VMD Tcl script that builds the backbone (N, CA, C; Angstrom):
set m [mol new atoms 306]
animate dup $m
set s [atomselect $m all]
$s set {name element resname resid chain x y z} {
  {N N MET 1 A 0.599 3.661 8.490}
  {CA C MET 1 A 1.949 3.231 8.670}
  {C C MET 1 A 2.653 3.268 7.326}
  {N N THR 2 A 3.973 3.338 7.386}
  {CA C THR 2 A 4.751 3.356 6.147}
  {C C THR 2 A 6.097 2.683 6.362}
  {N N HIS 3 A 6.768 2.469 5.271}
  {CA C HIS 3 A 8.088 1.850 5.250}
  {C C HIS 3 A 8.815 2.445 4.046}
  {N N PRO 4 A 10.144 2.535 4.079}
  {CA C PRO 4 A 10.859 3.082 2.919}
  {C C PRO 4 A 10.521 2.385 1.599}
  {N N LEU 5 A 10.272 1.087 1.631}
  {CA C LEU 5 A 9.890 0.385 0.399}
  {C C LEU 5 A 8.566 0.899 -0.155}
  {N N LEU 6 A 7.629 1.232 0.728}
  {CA C LEU 6 A 6.336 1.756 0.282}
  {C C LEU 6 A 6.506 3.146 -0.330}
  {N N LEU 7 A 7.321 3.977 0.298}
  {CA C LEU 7 A 7.559 5.317 -0.242}
  {C C LEU 7 A 8.243 5.231 -1.613}
  {N N ASP 8 A 9.173 4.295 -1.764}
  {CA C ASP 8 A 9.817 4.095 -3.073}
  {C C ASP 8 A 8.796 3.659 -4.123}
  {N N GLU 9 A 7.907 2.748 -3.736}
  {CA C GLU 9 A 6.860 2.271 -4.650}
  {C C GLU 9 A 5.944 3.429 -5.058}
  {N N LEU 10 A 5.582 4.254 -4.113}
  {CA C LEU 10 A 4.713 5.400 -4.401}
  {C C LEU 10 A 5.397 6.369 -5.356}
  {N N ARG 11 A 6.680 6.639 -5.126}
  {CA C ARG 11 A 7.428 7.507 -6.039}
  {C C ARG 11 A 7.450 6.924 -7.455}
  {N N THR 12 A 7.679 5.626 -7.561}
  {CA C THR 12 A 7.743 4.966 -8.868}
  {C C THR 12 A 6.402 5.033 -9.587}
  {N N VAL 13 A 5.336 4.708 -8.889}
  {CA C VAL 13 A 4.002 4.677 -9.497}
  {C C VAL 13 A 3.570 6.068 -9.938}
  {N N THR 14 A 3.858 7.087 -9.138}
  {CA C THR 14 A 3.409 8.440 -9.494}
  {C C THR 14 A 4.197 9.031 -10.655}
  {N N ARG 15 A 5.251 8.364 -11.076}
  {CA C ARG 15 A 6.016 8.829 -12.239}
  {C C ARG 15 A 5.519 8.206 -13.545}
  {N N ARG 16 A 4.606 7.263 -13.460}
  {CA C ARG 16 A 4.068 6.643 -14.672}
  {C C ARG 16 A 3.225 7.658 -15.441}
  {N N PRO 17 A 3.318 7.635 -16.777}
  {CA C PRO 17 A 2.593 8.633 -17.573}
  {C C PRO 17 A 1.089 8.683 -17.278}
  {N N GLN 18 A 0.444 7.526 -17.113}
  {CA C GLN 18 A -0.999 7.532 -16.881}
  {C C GLN 18 A -1.360 8.139 -15.521}
  {N N ILE 19 A -0.435 8.128 -14.580}
  {CA C ILE 19 A -0.674 8.742 -13.269}
  {C C ILE 19 A -0.322 10.230 -13.315}
  {N N ARG 20 A 0.746 10.567 -14.034}
  {CA C ARG 20 A 1.159 11.978 -14.131}
  {C C ARG 20 A 0.072 12.851 -14.751}
  {N N VAL 21 A -0.788 12.251 -15.565}
  {CA C VAL 21 A -1.914 12.991 -16.133}
  {C C VAL 21 A -2.894 13.394 -15.018}
  {N N LEU 22 A -3.007 12.563 -14.001}
  {CA C LEU 22 A -3.953 12.786 -12.907}
  {C C LEU 22 A -3.353 13.540 -11.723}
  {N N VAL 23 A -2.068 13.298 -11.466}
  {CA C VAL 23 A -1.405 13.890 -10.301}
  {C C VAL 23 A -0.104 14.528 -10.765}
  {N N ARG 24 A -0.001 15.838 -10.602}
  {CA C ARG 24 A 1.211 16.541 -11.009}
  {C C ARG 24 A 2.393 16.094 -10.156}
  {N N PRO 25 A 3.602 16.092 -10.720}
  {CA C PRO 25 A 4.781 15.652 -9.983}
  {C C PRO 25 A 4.981 16.383 -8.648}
  {N N ALA 26 A 4.733 17.675 -8.616}
  {CA C ALA 26 A 4.901 18.421 -7.363}
  {C C ALA 26 A 3.916 17.933 -6.296}
  {N N GLU 27 A 2.685 17.637 -6.698}
  {CA C GLU 27 A 1.693 17.112 -5.749}
  {C C GLU 27 A 2.099 15.736 -5.253}
  {N N ALA 28 A 2.599 14.907 -6.155}
  {CA C ALA 28 A 3.047 13.569 -5.766}
  {C C ALA 28 A 4.201 13.664 -4.778}
  {N N GLY 29 A 5.128 14.573 -5.020}
  {CA C GLY 29 A 6.251 14.768 -4.108}
  {C C GLY 29 A 5.786 15.221 -2.728}
  {N N ARG 30 A 4.822 16.137 -2.695}
  {CA C ARG 30 A 4.273 16.590 -1.403}
  {C C ARG 30 A 3.585 15.442 -0.673}
  {N N LEU 31 A 2.866 14.612 -1.413}
  {CA C LEU 31 A 2.185 13.467 -0.817}
  {C C LEU 31 A 3.193 12.525 -0.156}
  {N N VAL 32 A 4.255 12.197 -0.861}
  {CA C VAL 32 A 5.281 11.306 -0.307}
  {C C VAL 32 A 5.894 11.933 0.951}
  {N N ASN 33 A 6.185 13.222 0.904}
  {CA C ASN 33 A 6.769 13.895 2.067}
  {C C ASN 33 A 5.807 13.927 3.246}
  {N N GLN 34 A 4.538 14.147 2.985}
  {CA C GLN 34 A 3.542 14.156 4.067}
  {C C GLN 34 A 3.385 12.773 4.686}
  {N N ILE 35 A 3.363 11.748 3.862}
  {CA C ILE 35 A 3.267 10.386 4.398}
  {C C ILE 35 A 4.484 10.090 5.267}
  {N N ARG 36 A 5.664 10.440 4.783}
  {CA C ARG 36 A 6.885 10.206 5.551}
  {C C ARG 36 A 6.827 10.927 6.900}
  {N N ALA 37 A 6.303 12.144 6.907}
  {CA C ALA 37 A 6.263 12.944 8.132}
  {C C ALA 37 A 5.178 12.501 9.108}
  {N N LEU 38 A 4.041 12.047 8.598}
  {CA C LEU 38 A 2.885 11.801 9.455}
  {C C LEU 38 A 2.614 10.330 9.778}
  {N N ALA 39 A 3.023 9.435 8.914}
  {CA C ALA 39 A 2.692 8.021 9.103}
  {C C ALA 39 A 3.632 7.374 10.125}
  {N N GLU 40 A 3.094 6.398 10.804}
  {CA C GLU 40 A 3.894 5.631 11.757}
  {C C GLU 40 A 4.850 4.725 10.979}
  {N N PRO 41 A 6.157 4.833 11.243}
  {CA C PRO 41 A 7.093 3.983 10.495}
  {C C PRO 41 A 7.098 2.550 11.007}
  {N N VAL 42 A 7.176 1.632 10.078}
  {CA C VAL 42 A 7.354 0.216 10.398}
  {C C VAL 42 A 8.786 -0.103 9.991}
  {N N THR 43 A 9.582 -0.571 10.933}
  {CA C THR 43 A 10.997 -0.777 10.633}
  {C C THR 43 A 11.349 -2.239 10.414}
  {N N ARG 44 A 10.695 -3.132 11.107}
  {CA C ARG 44 A 11.007 -4.552 10.966}
  {C C ARG 44 A 9.882 -5.258 10.226}
  {N N LEU 45 A 10.249 -5.904 9.149}
  {CA C LEU 45 A 9.266 -6.639 8.366}
  {C C LEU 45 A 9.515 -8.136 8.504}
  {N N PRO 46 A 8.468 -8.894 8.810}
  {CA C PRO 46 A 8.646 -10.342 8.873}
  {C C PRO 46 A 8.844 -10.921 7.473}
  {N N ALA 47 A 9.526 -12.034 7.403}
  {CA C ALA 47 A 9.690 -12.717 6.117}
  {C C ALA 47 A 8.314 -13.203 5.662}
  {N N THR 48 A 7.907 -12.774 4.484}
  {CA C THR 48 A 6.587 -13.121 3.964}
  {C C THR 48 A 6.728 -13.532 2.505}
  {N N ARG 49 A 6.189 -14.682 2.172}
  {CA C ARG 49 A 6.190 -15.165 0.790}
  {C C ARG 49 A 4.796 -15.720 0.504}
  {N N ARG 50 A 3.917 -14.820 0.059}
  {CA C ARG 50 A 2.536 -15.237 -0.120}
  {C C ARG 50 A 1.905 -14.710 -1.397}
  {N N SER 51 A 2.395 -13.615 -1.905}
  {CA C SER 51 A 1.798 -12.980 -3.075}
  {C C SER 51 A 2.210 -13.687 -4.362}
  {N N ASN 52 A 1.358 -13.578 -5.383}
  {CA C ASN 52 A 1.719 -14.068 -6.716}
  {C C ASN 52 A 2.913 -13.295 -7.264}
  {N N ASP 53 A 3.047 -12.044 -6.826}
  {CA C ASP 53 A 4.157 -11.186 -7.242}
  {C C ASP 53 A 5.055 -10.967 -6.029}
  {N N PRO 54 A 6.216 -11.625 -5.979}
  {CA C PRO 54 A 7.093 -11.494 -4.809}
  {C C PRO 54 A 7.455 -10.046 -4.474}
  {N N ALA 55 A 7.383 -9.151 -5.447}
  {CA C ALA 55 A 7.666 -7.746 -5.179}
  {C C ALA 55 A 6.602 -7.111 -4.287}
  {N N ASP 56 A 5.440 -7.745 -4.167}
  {CA C ASP 56 A 4.362 -7.222 -3.320}
  {C C ASP 56 A 4.366 -7.806 -1.911}
  {N N ASP 57 A 5.212 -8.769 -1.663}
  {CA C ASP 57 A 5.238 -9.393 -0.338}
  {C C ASP 57 A 5.560 -8.398 0.772}
  {N N PHE 58 A 6.322 -7.347 0.447}
  {CA C PHE 58 A 6.632 -6.363 1.482}
  {C C PHE 58 A 5.375 -5.660 1.981}
  {N N LEU 59 A 4.360 -5.521 1.121}
  {CA C LEU 59 A 3.103 -4.897 1.550}
  {C C LEU 59 A 2.388 -5.776 2.573}
  {N N LEU 60 A 2.393 -7.079 2.329}
  {CA C LEU 60 A 1.798 -8.009 3.290}
  {C C LEU 60 A 2.595 -8.008 4.596}
  {N N ALA 61 A 3.914 -7.981 4.484}
  {CA C ALA 61 A 4.765 -7.949 5.672}
  {C C ALA 61 A 4.541 -6.676 6.466}
  {N N MET 62 A 4.384 -5.556 5.776}
  {CA C MET 62 A 4.138 -4.281 6.444}
  {C C MET 62 A 2.791 -4.299 7.163}
  {N N ALA 63 A 1.765 -4.828 6.506}
  {CA C ALA 63 A 0.445 -4.929 7.133}
  {C C ALA 63 A 0.501 -5.826 8.360}
  {N N GLU 64 A 1.223 -6.919 8.257}
  {CA C GLU 64 A 1.358 -7.846 9.380}
  {C C GLU 64 A 2.107 -7.196 10.540}
  {N N SER 65 A 3.222 -6.580 10.248}
  {CA C SER 65 A 4.039 -5.950 11.283}
  {C C SER 65 A 3.295 -4.824 11.984}
  {N N GLY 66 A 2.560 -4.042 11.207}
  {CA C GLY 66 A 1.819 -2.915 11.775}
  {C C GLY 66 A 0.437 -3.279 12.268}
  {N N GLN 67 A 0.073 -4.546 12.181}
  {CA C GLN 67 A -1.245 -5.031 12.581}
  {C C GLN 67 A -2.359 -4.185 11.960}
  {N N ALA 68 A -2.225 -3.983 10.658}
  {CA C ALA 68 A -3.186 -3.164 9.928}
  {C C ALA 68 A -4.539 -3.860 9.833}
  {N N ASP 69 A -5.593 -3.077 9.936}
  {CA C ASP 69 A -6.936 -3.607 9.744}
  {C C ASP 69 A -7.206 -3.860 8.263}
  {N N TYR 70 A -6.688 -2.948 7.407}
  {CA C TYR 70 A -6.955 -3.026 5.982}
  {C C TYR 70 A -5.696 -2.803 5.172}
  {N N LEU 71 A -5.645 -3.454 4.016}
  {CA C LEU 71 A -4.655 -3.183 2.981}
  {C C LEU 71 A -5.470 -2.871 1.735}
  {N N VAL 72 A -5.343 -1.651 1.235}
  {CA C VAL 72 A -6.113 -1.204 0.077}
  {C C VAL 72 A -5.233 -1.343 -1.159}
  {N N THR 73 A -5.749 -2.033 -2.181}
  {CA C THR 73 A -4.957 -2.300 -3.377}
  {C C THR 73 A -5.805 -2.248 -4.635}
  {N N GLY 74 A -5.147 -1.943 -5.727}
  {CA C GLY 74 A -5.783 -2.022 -7.036}
  {C C GLY 74 A -5.317 -3.261 -7.787}
  {N N ASP 75 A -4.491 -4.055 -7.128}
  {CA C ASP 75 A -3.902 -5.259 -7.719}
  {C C ASP 75 A -4.883 -6.423 -7.597}
  {N N LYS 76 A -5.906 -6.424 -8.442}
  {CA C LYS 76 A -6.969 -7.429 -8.341}
  {C C LYS 76 A -6.494 -8.835 -8.668}
  {N N ALA 77 A -5.453 -8.957 -9.472}
  {CA C ALA 77 A -4.961 -10.285 -9.842}
  {C C ALA 77 A -4.041 -10.870 -8.773}
  {N N GLY 78 A -3.494 -10.039 -7.920}
  {CA C GLY 78 A -2.517 -10.506 -6.947}
  {C C GLY 78 A -2.993 -10.410 -5.519}
  {N N LEU 79 A -2.699 -9.302 -4.885}
  {CA C LEU 79 A -2.995 -9.137 -3.463}
  {C C LEU 79 A -4.481 -9.264 -3.144}
  {N N PHE 80 A -5.326 -8.653 -3.948}
  {CA C PHE 80 A -6.762 -8.664 -3.682}
  {C C PHE 80 A -7.302 -10.087 -3.628}
  {N N GLY 81 A -6.775 -10.948 -4.460}
  {CA C GLY 81 A -7.225 -12.334 -4.504}
  {C C GLY 81 A -6.972 -13.106 -3.222}
  {N N LEU 82 A -6.064 -12.616 -2.386}
  {CA C LEU 82 A -5.783 -13.290 -1.112}
  {C C LEU 82 A -6.913 -13.084 -0.101}
  {N N GLY 83 A -7.588 -11.951 -0.189}
  {CA C GLY 83 A -8.697 -11.677 0.731}
  {C C GLY 83 A -8.263 -11.208 2.107}
  {N N ARG 84 A -7.368 -11.939 2.739}
  {CA C ARG 84 A -6.864 -11.598 4.073}
  {C C ARG 84 A -5.394 -11.984 4.170}
  {N N HIS 85 A -4.729 -11.324 5.089}
  {CA C HIS 85 A -3.375 -11.724 5.487}
  {C C HIS 85 A -3.287 -11.480 6.989}
  {N N HIS 86 A -3.239 -12.556 7.738}
  {CA C HIS 86 A -3.279 -12.495 9.204}
  {C C HIS 86 A -4.502 -11.690 9.633}
  {N N LEU 87 A -4.324 -10.563 10.323}
  {CA C LEU 87 A -5.457 -9.764 10.814}
  {C C LEU 87 A -5.969 -8.761 9.785}
  {N N THR 88 A -5.313 -8.673 8.649}
  {CA C THR 88 A -5.581 -7.620 7.669}
  {C C THR 88 A -6.535 -8.089 6.577}
  {N N THR 89 A -7.591 -7.307 6.351}
  {CA C THR 89 A -8.512 -7.536 5.237}
  {C C THR 89 A -7.977 -6.779 4.031}
  {N N ILE 90 A -7.931 -7.428 2.885}
  {CA C ILE 90 A -7.408 -6.821 1.665}
  {C C ILE 90 A -8.592 -6.412 0.797}
  {N N LEU 91 A -8.663 -5.119 0.488}
  {CA C LEU 91 A -9.810 -4.544 -0.221}
  {C C LEU 91 A -9.379 -3.682 -1.397}
  {N N THR 92 A -10.293 -3.483 -2.334}
  {CA C THR 92 A -10.114 -2.460 -3.355}
  {C C THR 92 A -10.437 -1.112 -2.707}
  {N N ALA 93 A -10.053 -0.041 -3.361}
  {CA C ALA 93 A -10.346 1.304 -2.841}
  {C C ALA 93 A -11.858 1.512 -2.705}
  {N N ARG 94 A -12.623 1.047 -3.683}
  {CA C ARG 94 A -14.087 1.190 -3.632}
  {C C ARG 94 A -14.672 0.455 -2.435}
  {N N ALA 95 A -14.234 -0.785 -2.225}
  {CA C ALA 95 A -14.739 -1.566 -1.090}
  {C C ALA 95 A -14.327 -0.937 0.233}
  {N N PHE 96 A -13.132 -0.359 0.276}
  {CA C PHE 96 A -12.686 0.306 1.506}
  {C C PHE 96 A -13.564 1.525 1.795}
  {N N LEU 97 A -13.861 2.325 0.782}
  {CA C LEU 97 A -14.743 3.474 0.977}
  {C C LEU 97 A -16.131 3.028 1.441}
  {N N ASP 98 A -16.629 1.959 0.850}
  {CA C ASP 98 A -17.929 1.428 1.269}
  {C C ASP 98 A -17.877 0.983 2.741}
  {N N ALA 99 A -16.771 0.350 3.146}
  {CA C ALA 99 A -16.628 -0.096 4.547}
  {C C ALA 99 A -16.574 1.094 5.501}
  {N N LEU 100 A -15.947 2.174 5.079}
  {CA C LEU 100 A -15.869 3.374 5.926}
  {C C LEU 100 A -17.247 4.014 6.123}
  {N N HIS 101 A -18.075 3.920 5.099}
  {CA C HIS 101 A -19.393 4.564 5.155}
  {C C HIS 101 A -20.492 3.638 5.670}
  {N N ALA 102 A -20.147 2.417 6.002}
  {CA C ALA 102 A -21.153 1.464 6.480}
  {C C ALA 102 A -21.535 1.715 7.917}
}
mol reanalyze $m
mol bondsrecalc $m
mol representation Tube
mol addrep $m
């Protein structure tokens, strides 16, 4: 699932110098376009105030609205520390890969 706020966040993150070294801008642009085309859009987000970083609350709201099983994050100090949000388990990318292969 996706939301315009998530696509904006992805565009912002992929423009950071440390990410541009790993992912070329053209590849990042294709990724955003593919997500927009293929992912199920979530249009209504519930009011959520739970994260240490209020800018991340939209991710929790999106997971809640879309009834996501997992929210994968690298934000170990913020979202990851919550562990769960409603039905959604919050994992690191490594833990998510381990769960897929279990």
